[in-house]
C-alpha positions in Angstrom: 21.6 -11.7 11.6 25.2 -10.4 11.4 24.6 -7.9 8.7 21.0 -6.8 9.6 17.5 -7.8 10.7 15.2 -10.1 8.7 11.6 -9.8 9.6 9.4 -12.8 8.6 6.3 -14.7 9.8 6.9 -18.1 8.1 5.9 -20.2 11.2 2.6 -18.2 11.4 2.0 -18.7 7.6 2.3 -22.5 8.0 -0.1 -22.5 11.0 -2.6 -20.3 9.1 -2.5 -22.5 5.9 -3.2 -25.6 8.1 -6.0 -23.9 10.0 -7.9 -23.1 6.8 -7.1 -26.4 5.1 -5.0 -24.9 2.3 -1.6 -26.4 3.1 -1.8 -28.6 -0.1 -3.0 -25.8 -2.4 -1.1 -24.9 -5.6 1.1 -21.8 -5.2 0.5 -18.7 -7.2 3.0 -16.1 -8.5 0.9 -13.0 -7.5 -1.7 -12.4 -4.8 -4.3 -11.1 -7.2 -4.8 -11.3 -11.0 -4.3 -8.0 -12.7 -7.8 -8.2 -14.3 -9.6 -8.9 -11.0 -12.8 -6.8 -10.7 -14.5 -7.4 -7.3 -18.0 -6.2 -6.9 -20.8 -7.1 -4.4 -21.5 -10.1 -6.7 -25.2 -10.3 -6.2 -25.4 -13.1 -8.8 -22.9 -15.3 -6.8 -23.7 -17.6 -4.0 -23.1 -16.5 -0.4 -20.4 -18.1 1.7 -19.8 -18.5 5.4 -19.1 -15.0 6.6 -17.6 -16.1 9.9 -14.9 -18.2 8.1 -14.3 -15.4 5.6 -13.8 -12.8 8.4 -11.4 -15.2 10.1 -9.3 -15.5 6.9 -9.3 -11.7 6.5 -8.2 -11.2 10.1 -5.4 -13.8 9.8 -4.1 -12.1 6.7 -4.3 -8.6 8.2 -2.0 -9.8 11.0 0.4 -11.1 8.3 0.6 -7.7 6.6 2.9 -6.6 9.5 5.8 -8.2 7.5 4.2 -8.6 4.1 3.3 -5.3 2.5 3.2 -7.1 -0.9 -0.3 -8.5 0.1 -1.6 -5.3 1.7 -3.7 -4.1 -1.2 -5.2 -7.5 -2.0 -6.2 -8.1 1.6 -7.7 -4.7 2.1 -9.7 -5.0 -1.1 -11.1 -8.4 0.0 -11.8 -7.0 3.5 -14.4 -4.6 2.0 -16.8 -7.5 1.4 -16.9 -9.0 4.9 -20.5 -8.1 5.5 -21.9 -10.4 2.8 -19.1 -12.4 1.1 -19.8 -14.3 -2.1 -18.0 -17.1 -3.8 -16.1 -14.6 -6.0 -14.7 -13.0 -2.9 -13.7 -16.3 -1.3 -11.9 -17.3 -4.6 -9.9 -14.0 -4.4 -9.0 -14.6 -0.7 -7.9 -18.2 -1.4 -5.6 -16.9 -4.2 -3.8 -14.7 -1.6 -3.3 -17.8 0.6 -1.9 -19.7 -2.5 0.5 -16.8 -3.1 1.8 -16.8 0.4 2.2 -20.6 0.3 4.7 -20.1 -2.5 6.5 -17.2 -0.7 6.5 -18.5 2.9 10.1 -17.4 3.5 9.7 -13.9 2.1 10.1 -11.0 4.5 11.4 -7.5 5.1 15.2 -6.9 5.2 16.7 -4.2 7.3 20.5 -4.0 6.6 23.0 -2.5 9.1 24.6 0.9 8.5 21.8 2.3 6.4 21.4 6.0 6.1 18.6 8.2 7.7 17.5 9.9 4.5 13.7 9.7 4.6 11.6 9.5 1.5 7.8 8.9 1.1 6.2 7.4 -2.0 2.6 8.3 -2.8 0.3 6.9 -5.4 -3.4 6.5 -6.1 -5.6 4.5 -8.5 -8.4 6.7 -9.7 -11.9 5.3 -9.5 -10.8 1.7 -9.4 -13.3 0.6 -6.8 -16.0 -1.2 -8.8 -18.7 -0.7 -6.1 -18.6 3.1 -5.5 -15.9 4.3 -8.0 -13.8 5.8 -5.2 -10.0 5.9 -5.5 -7.4 3.9 -3.5 -4.4 5.6 -1.9 -1.1 3.8 -1.3 1.7 5.3 0.8 5.1 3.8 1.8 7.8 5.5 3.9 11.5 4.6 3.8 14.3 5.6 6.1 17.5 4.9 4.1 16.6 1.7 2.2 14.4 0.4 5.0 10.6 0.3 4.8 9.2 1.8 8.0 5.5 2.3 7.3 2.9 1.5 4.6 -0.8 1.5 4.0 -3.4 1.0 1.3 -6.8 2.7 1.9 -9.8 3.7 -0.1 -10.3 7.5 -0.2 -13.3 8.8 1.7 -14.4 11.3 -1.0 -15.1 10.6 -4.6 -12.3 12.1 -6.7 -13.4 13.5 -10.1 -10.0 13.4 -11.7 -6.7 11.5 -11.5 -5.0 14.7 -10.4 -7.4 15.1 -7.5 -6.9 11.5 -6.4 -3.1 11.8 -6.6 -3.2 15.1 -4.7 -5.2 13.6 -1.9 -2.7 10.7 -1.7 0.2 13.2 -1.6 -1.6 15.0 1.3 -1.7 11.7 3.2 2.0 11.2 2.4 2.7 14.7 3.8 1.2 13.6 7.2 3.4 10.6 7.2 6.5 12.7 6.4 5.8 15.2 9.1 5.2 12.4 11.6 8.5 10.8 10.7 10.4 14.1 11.0 8.9 14.5 14.5 9.7 10.9 15.5 13.3 11.2 14.4 13.8 14.3 16.6 13.4 11.9 19.6 16.6 10.3 18.4 18.3 13.6 17.9 18.0 13.4 14.1 16.7 16.5 12.4 15.7 16.4 8.7 15.4 19.7 6.9 13.3 18.3 4.1 11.5 15.0 3.4 10.8 14.4 -0.3 7.5 13.0 -1.4 7.7 11.0 -4.7 4.7 11.4 -6.9 4.1 10.3 -10.5 1.4 12.8 -11.4 2.6 16.2 -12.7 -0.8 17.8 -12.1 -0.8 17.0 -8.4 2.8 18.3 -8.1 1.8 21.6 -9.8 -1.2 22.0 -7.5 1.1 21.5 -4.4 3.4 24.2 -5.5 1.0 26.8 -6.8 -0.4 29.2 -4.1 -3.2 30.3 -6.4 -6.5 28.6 -5.8 -7.1 26.9 -9.2 -10.7 26.8 -10.4 -10.3 23.1 -10.7 -9.4 22.6 -7.1 -12.3 24.5 -5.5 -14.3 21.3 -5.0 -11.3 19.6 -3.1 -11.8 19.6 0.6 -9.9 22.3 2.4 -8.0 19.8 4.6 -6.2 18.3 1.6 -4.5 21.7 1.0 -2.5 21.0 4.1 0.0 19.6 1.6 0.4 22.9 -0.3 0.9 24.8 3.0 3.8 22.5 4.1 5.4 22.6 0.6 5.5 26.4 0.9 6.9 26.3 4.4 9.7 24.0 3.2 8.8 21.2 5.6 8.5 18.8 2.7 9.2 18.8 -1.1 7.3 17.0 -3.8 9.2 15.4 -6.7 8.3 13.6 -9.9 9.1 9.9 -10.1 8.4 7.7 -13.2 5.2 5.7 -12.8 7.1 2.4 -13.3 9.4 3.3 -10.3 6.7 4.5 -8.0 6.9 1.8 -5.3 3.5 2.8 -3.8 1.9 1.5 -7.0 1.9 -2.0 -5.5 -0.4 -0.7 -2.7 -3.1 0.6 -5.1 -3.9 -2.0 -7.7 -3.4 -5.6 -8.8 -0.3 -5.8 -11.0 1.1 -8.1 -13.7 3.8 -10.5 -12.4 6.9 -8.7 -13.8 6.0 -5.3 -12.4 4.7 -6.8 -9.2 8.1 -8.6 -8.6 10.0 -5.4 -9.5 8.1 -3.2 -7.0 8.2 -6.0 -4.3 12.0 -5.8 -4.5 11.7 -2.1 -4.2 9.9 -2.5 -0.9 13.0 -4.2 0.5 11.6 -7.7 0.5 13.8 -10.7 0.2 13.6 -14.5 0.7 15.6 -16.1 3.5 15.4 -19.9 4.1 16.9 -20.7 7.5 
């Protein structure tokens, strides 16, 4: 477009809804209810795993332009081995949400700056199967969203601080990768800020003394502290309500979901 680039997969969405017979379904305002608790659901009936995996695969392709469904899709994807009716209900809700937001996409305006910032967040012990935490990371160059992911942490975090510290470490890797990538375009950034809403994790990243409460944290996660000391990145406090990565870690209520979705740089464009 004249004033920027709009990235959207509306044609693909319509084809996908038709493929799974959901083109006449009632639209929903959010991809997942804020009180959803998905477990292995042994008491529920099993569903066709081939169809379920097909739905997951189709939605994962859609996350290329729809970071707002990233968490919900990744959560449902954990149950592909033996899906139950509760999981199918959750995945159908995502389809109903995208039906009502077919023309939503990512907006990249012209003449944006190159200031890079990374948002990091985690939801401690939210997984109801193994109590592991979920990390959410999103990277912006200027006001443009350039990368994002939602992923369950490999180790079991015993505190919110540890879960946030691990997420900030992942954000540090993204920040350093972005700094290196921009050098190819002759853009050199002195410092990339990582926005985190947990004071404990920020204190750990700045303190060179090995706290007794961090001895159990895997050594590889202290990569964050090392890069803070070297000045490659900085870590800053952001209010929880403004931490955009929150949308990648848990199901949210409609008002907060819409606010953070706007923060991702998403907009609706009907051609």
